[in-house]
Each structure stands twice: as structure tokens, then as C-alpha cells.
N, C-alpha and C positions, 0 to 999 in steps of 0.2 A: 557401474551406473545402469539402472534399468532403462529400457527403451522409452517408457513414458517420461521418465525424468530427463533423459537425453533430449527428447523433443521439447520439453518445457524449457530447459536451459538454452536450447538452440534458438528458440523464438522469443524468449523473455529473459530479462535479467531478473534473477529470483528475488533479490531484496526489494527493489522498487515495486514489483508486481505484488509481492506478499504484503508489503507495507500498505498499499492501496486497498487490498482486500481486507486487511486487518482493521483499517479505519472503518470500512463498511460494516464489518461484523460487530463493531462496538457502537451500534446504533448511529453510525456516521460521525462520531466524534471521540477522540482519545487524546491523551497527553503524549508528547514526543518521547519522554523518557520511558513510558510504558511500551510504546511501539518499538523502541530500540531493543528492549528486552525480549519482546515477543518475536521479532524477526532476527534476533541474535546478531546485532551489529552495534557498533559504538554509537553513543549519543550524537557525536559530531557528524558521523556518516549519515545517520538518520535525519538530522536537521538539514544537511546538504541536499538529500533526496527530497525532503519536504519542501525546501525552498525552490527547487527546480519544478516540483509539481505545482507549487503556488504560481510560478511564472506561467505555467501551462493552463492555469485556471482550473486545475483538478481539485485543489483543496484551498481552504482559507484558514487563517488563524483567528481565533476569538480569544480575547483576554477575559479570564474569569478570576478575579482577584489578582494574585501574583502569578498565576499560572496561565500559560498559553495553551489553548485547546485546539487540536487539529480537527477540522471538520470538512467533510466532502461537499463540493458544490454539486449542483444538479448534473453538470457534465462529468464530474468525478464519479458520481454515483453510477452513471451510465457506463463509464469505462470500467469501473470495478465489477459491475455485473457481467460485462463482456469478457473480462479476464477470468472470472469464475467459470463462465460457460466454456471458455477455451481450455481451462485446466480440466474440467469435467470430460471434455472430448479426449484430451490426452490420456486421462486415466482410464477411459473405456477401452483403449486399444490393447 
């Protein structure tokens, strides 16, 4: 494992951090099934992470027809930007 990856994994759990950043990259909203594929985890694990983030007021669910859309809150947007900046710092070293 490279040093920058080691730092990243030391300070952040990769799946939740990547999931939050991926929601931000999708104009702030995405489907849970798409997120699960993008971060390479099972749908059930992805939903569990999303539910925890919802309790922390980082994201919210919006129903669009039969599908639930995952959307960042203002607080979630701020945290996602901070995570991206932290990853950028790790990648600079």
C-alpha cells in the first residue's frame, strides 16, 4: 500500500468517505444501487452506510416515483468538500 493510501485508510474508512464524495459528484443526488456499484460494495452495506449518514443529517432520501434518491444536505455538502480537500492533501505527499 502506498503511503498516501495508508494515510487515507488510517484517517478515513474508505467506503463511507467515498460514498459521500460520489453523491457530491453526482450533482448532489444519486440512487443507492448506483452508489453501491461505484464504491464497490453490496447494496445492503451501502444502504446501511446511507442510513447512518441520514441519522447524522449528512444526506436525505427523496422519493422519485418508485425509486429513492440519495441527496446531500447542506451539512453533507460541507463535509464532502472537506473530505475531498483532505484526500487532495494526502495525494500531494
